[in-house]
Structure formats: structure tokens, C-alpha cells
C-alpha positions as CSV (number, residue, x, y, z in Angstrom):
1,M,94.7,35.3,168.7
2,H,91.1,35.5,169.9
3,R,88.9,32.9,171.5
4,D,85.8,35.1,171.7
5,V,84.0,37.6,169.5
6,Y,85.8,41.0,169.6
7,P,84.7,44.5,168.2
8,A,86.3,44.2,164.8
9,V,84.2,41.1,164.0
10,D,81.2,41.8,166.2
11,P,78.1,41.6,163.9
12,S,76.5,44.4,165.9
13,N,79.4,46.7,164.9
14,P,78.0,49.4,162.6
15,S,81.1,49.1,160.3
16,L,79.9,45.6,159.5
17,S,76.3,46.5,158.7
18,A,74.9,44.2,156.1
19,Q,72.0,46.6,155.1
20,G,71.5,46.4,151.4
21,K,73.3,43.1,151.1
22,T,72.0,39.7,150.2
23,I,73.7,36.5,151.3
24,L,73.2,32.9,150.2
25,I,74.2,30.2,152.7
26,N,74.5,26.6,151.6
27,G,74.1,24.2,154.4
28,A,72.2,26.7,156.5
29,A,70.6,24.2,158.8
30,G,74.0,23.0,160.1
31,T,75.7,24.5,163.1
32,L,78.2,26.6,161.1
33,G,75.5,27.6,158.5
34,Q,73.2,28.8,161.2
35,A,76.0,30.8,162.9
36,V,76.6,32.6,159.6
37,A,72.9,33.3,159.2
38,E,72.5,34.6,162.7
39,A,75.5,36.9,162.3
40,W,74.1,38.4,159.1
41,A,70.6,38.8,160.7
42,T,72.2,40.7,163.6
43,A,73.9,42.9,161.0
44,S,70.5,43.6,159.5
45,A,71.1,42.0,156.1
46,S,68.4,42.9,153.6
47,C,67.9,39.3,152.4
48,I,69.2,35.9,153.7
49,I,68.8,32.9,151.4
50,L,68.9,29.6,153.2
51,T,69.7,26.4,151.3
52,G,69.8,22.9,152.5
53,R,68.7,19.3,151.6
54,T,65.1,19.8,152.9
55,L,62.9,22.8,153.6
56,S,61.8,21.4,156.9
57,T,65.3,21.6,158.3
58,L,65.5,25.3,157.4
59,T,62.2,26.2,159.2
60,S,63.6,26.7,162.7
61,V,66.6,28.7,161.4
62,S,64.2,30.9,159.5
63,H,62.1,31.6,162.6
64,T,65.3,32.4,164.6
65,L,66.4,34.9,162.0
66,S,63.0,36.6,161.8
67,S,63.1,37.1,165.6
68,I,66.6,38.6,165.4
69,S,65.8,40.9,162.4
70,P,62.1,41.2,161.5
71,S,63.0,43.5,158.5
72,T,65.3,40.9,156.9
73,N,63.7,38.9,154.0
74,V,64.4,35.2,154.7
75,V,64.1,32.9,151.7
76,R,64.3,29.1,152.1
77,T,65.1,26.8,149.1
78,V,66.6,23.5,148.2
79,D,67.7,24.8,144.8
80,T,70.4,27.4,144.7
81,K,69.2,28.4,141.2
82,D,66.0,29.8,142.7
83,A,67.8,33.0,143.7
84,A,68.7,33.8,140.1
85,Q,65.2,32.8,138.9
86,Q,63.7,35.2,141.4
87,N,66.0,38.0,140.2
88,I,67.6,38.2,143.6
89,V,71.1,39.6,143.3
90,V,73.3,37.8,145.7
91,T,76.3,39.8,147.0
92,T,77.9,37.1,149.3
93,I,77.8,33.3,149.0
94,V,78.9,31.1,151.9
95,D,79.3,27.4,151.6
96,A,78.9,25.9,155.1
97,A,77.9,22.4,154.0
98,G,80.2,19.4,154.1
99,A,80.7,15.7,155.0
100,L,83.0,13.8,157.3
101,T,83.9,10.1,156.8
102,E,85.8,8.4,159.6
103,A,87.3,5.2,158.4
104,V,90.7,3.6,157.9
105,T,91.6,3.0,154.3
106,G,90.5,-0.5,153.2
107,T,87.6,-0.7,155.6
108,I,84.9,1.0,153.5
109,P,84.0,0.9,149.8
110,P,85.9,3.4,147.6
111,A,82.6,5.1,146.6
112,Q,81.8,5.8,150.3
113,W,85.4,7.1,150.9
114,F,84.9,9.5,148.0
115,D,81.7,11.0,149.6
116,D,83.7,13.7,151.3
117,F,85.1,14.9,147.9
118,V,81.5,15.1,146.5
119,A,80.4,17.2,149.5
120,D,83.5,19.3,150.1
121,V,84.9,19.8,146.6
122,L,82.3,19.1,143.9
123,A,79.4,20.7,145.8
124,P,81.1,24.1,146.4
125,Y,82.4,24.1,142.8
126,H,78.9,23.6,141.5
127,L,77.7,26.5,143.7
128,A,80.5,28.8,142.5
129,H,80.1,27.7,138.9
130,Y,76.4,28.3,138.6
131,M,76.4,31.5,140.6
132,M,79.2,32.9,138.3
133,T,77.1,31.8,135.3
134,A,74.1,33.6,136.8
135,Y,75.8,36.8,137.9
136,G,78.8,37.0,135.6
137,D,81.3,39.7,136.6
138,A,79.0,41.3,139.2
139,A,80.9,42.2,142.4
140,G,80.5,39.7,145.2
141,T,82.2,37.5,147.7
142,F,82.5,33.7,147.8
143,I,83.5,32.0,151.1
144,V,84.0,28.3,151.9
145,L,84.1,27.3,155.6
146,G,87.0,24.9,155.7
147,S,88.8,23.0,158.4
148,L,92.2,22.8,160.1
149,A,92.1,19.2,159.1
150,A,93.2,20.3,155.7
151,G,96.7,20.8,157.1
152,V,97.1,17.5,158.9
153,V,97.0,13.8,158.2
154,L,95.2,11.7,160.8
155,P,94.3,8.0,160.9
156,G,90.8,7.5,159.7
157,L,90.4,10.9,158.2
158,S,92.2,10.5,154.9
159,S,89.2,11.4,152.7
160,Y,88.1,14.3,154.9
161,S,91.6,16.0,155.2
162,A,92.3,15.5,151.4
163,A,88.8,16.8,150.5
164,K,89.1,19.9,152.7
165,L,92.6,20.7,151.3
166,S,91.2,20.3,147.7
167,G,88.3,22.6,148.6
168,E,90.7,25.3,149.8
169,C,92.8,24.9,146.7
170,E,89.6,25.5,144.8
171,E,89.1,28.9,146.4
172,C,92.7,30.0,145.8
173,D,92.1,29.3,142.1
174,D,89.5,32.1,141.9
175,D,90.7,35.5,140.8
176,G,87.6,37.1,142.4
177,V,87.0,37.8,146.1
178,S,87.1,34.3,147.5
179,F,88.2,32.9,150.8
180,A,88.7,29.6,152.6
181,V,88.0,30.1,156.3
182,C,89.1,27.4,158.9
183,E,87.1,27.1,162.1
184,G,89.3,27.5,165.2
185,Y,88.8,27.3,168.9
186,G,86.7,29.1,171.5
187,G,83.7,31.4,170.9
188,V,84.8,32.8,167.6
189,D,83.1,31.2,164.6
190,G,83.2,31.6,160.8
191,G,79.8,33.3,161.0
192,V,81.1,36.6,162.3
193,W,84.2,36.5,160.0
194,T,82.0,36.3,156.9
195,L,80.7,39.7,157.6
196,F,84.2,41.2,157.7
197,L,85.3,39.3,154.6
198,S,82.4,40.8,152.7
199,T,83.8,44.3,153.2
200,E,86.4,46.2,151.1
201,R,88.8,46.1,154.1
202,A,89.3,42.4,153.6
203,E,90.1,42.5,149.9
204,F,93.8,42.0,150.6
205,L,93.0,38.6,152.1
206,K,91.2,37.3,149.0
207,G,92.3,33.9,147.7
208,G,93.8,33.1,151.2
209,I,93.3,30.5,153.8
210,L,92.3,32.1,157.1
211,N,91.7,31.0,160.7
212,V,88.9,32.6,162.7
213,N,91.1,33.0,165.8
214,W,93.4,35.4,164.1
215,D,93.2,39.2,164.8
216,V,91.9,41.0,161.7
217,E,93.2,44.4,162.8
218,E,96.7,43.0,163.4
219,M,96.6,41.5,159.9
220,E,95.6,44.9,158.5
221,Q,98.7,46.4,160.1
222,H,100.8,43.9,158.2
223,K,98.8,44.0,155.0
224,E,101.8,44.7,152.7
225,E,103.9,41.8,154.1
226,I,100.9,39.4,153.9
227,V,100.3,40.3,150.3
228,G,103.9,40.7,149.2
229,K,105.1,37.4,150.7
230,G,101.9,35.5,150.0
231,L,101.7,34.4,153.6
232,L,98.1,33.2,153.3
233,Q,98.6,31.2,150.1
234,L,99.0,27.4,149.9
235,A,102.6,26.2,150.1
236,F,104.0,22.9,148.8
237,V,106.7,22.5,151.5
238,K,107.5,24.2,154.8
239,A,111.3,24.5,154.0
240,Q,112.6,27.8,152.8
241,L,113.8,27.3,149.3
242,S,116.7,29.6,148.4
243,P,120.2,29.6,146.8
244,A,121.7,29.2,150.2
245,G,119.4,26.3,151.1
246,H,117.1,26.0,154.2
247,P,118.5,27.6,157.4
248,F,118.5,24.5,159.6
249,E,118.6,25.2,163.3
250,S,120.3,21.9,164.2
251,K,123.9,21.2,163.5
252,A,125.0,18.5,161.1
């Protein structure tokens, strides 16, 4: 477990160089989106496409990236289709946008409760669908920044938790190189992880649900077990289903 950036995911690590790569970041003006953008600028990405609701919110992020990596081409747009129209081949897509509704069931209109599903499920699906339409079978990586809330049920967060879980199911449905990354604790963020996930080393993790506090090098050492047992895949129940039944620790 790590609570700060370490060499294997440090964007200044030469093995994570993003030269020659183009990334599209949806929700780039938010805290998580900007962290992703800055990590890729530090890694000298050839092109960073910033998308958000308004161009004005992306301006300060664009200036920051230019100061980090003057050679990086920074594109701002409110329409993700612009990349395809400009013949820009995107190699990595990161969805860092989202919504969070805090309300106990019955206290807000159903349509407002459903807003989280529009932002956290429908929006990333639109992004994946139209990018697949534009680029077809071209090699690339699709990453959704998720939340640990997908695995818990808390009062007032029913729509958020359910939407985040649905969004992570969405990524596991993709046969391509896709990931759902949950934000953790401390100084490690999804931004630095997206660089590692865009490399061939991370292919064994595709379709999995990941946490940024985990040690990527330790996971590589247990690659065969992770893949063979599907340790990063969604599970319906925590109990171990087998002919002998679940091995309860307590006595009947």
C-alpha cells in the first residue's frame, strides 16, 4: 500500500514517458481531471485534449500544462467529437467527470436522484461508444476514475454508490484495454496511475477494478494469480462458493 507517489508510478519516470501519445481527458477542469492532465504533461505527452462543460473552465488548466511541458500540444474543447474531426488519433481516454447527489430516498424528485446515473454511467458510455465508432479497432486505453463508494451502501448516497458501481460494471464489459480506477487515500491519485495503465505492462489488469494505493510492482509479481483467479473482477457475493460450502471461521 502506498500513500504517496513512488517510482513505479512517478510521471517523471522514463519508463512512463508519454512521448508520441495523445490523451483525451473528460472532466479535465475538475480536481481529478487536472491531476491526470498534469501527470501526462510531466511525462511529455505529445497532445493532451481537455474536455469540459465550458471552455473558460479549461483555460487555467491549459496554461498550467503549457508551463509544465511547452512542447505538448494542448487542445480545449466542449465536444469530444472534435478530436476525430481534427484527425487526432487518441491513444488513451480518461473519464474524470462525475456527479454526486447527497439525499435520503424520498426527499428529492426521482429525476434529480437519477442525475448521478446520467453523469457516472451514461456519460462515460457515450464517450466510449463514440470513440470506438471513430477509431474502430485501433489500439488504445479507456479508463474511468471511479470511487470506493461503489462497494459500500451509505445513507444519502444511494444514487452515487449505485451509479459508480454501474460505471465500473461498464468497464468490465469491455474486451479492450479498459480499467475502473478507484481513488484512495494520501498523496497518490488516479492521474499518475493512468500513465502506468497506458503501458503494455498493465495489460494483465484490463477489465479490472483497481485502487490507487495498491503497489503495481507487487501486483506484477502475482500476475498469474490475479488473472487466473479473477481477483480484480466484480463478484456477486463475498462467500466462497464450493461443493464443501463456505469455510466459516465461527462455530455453529
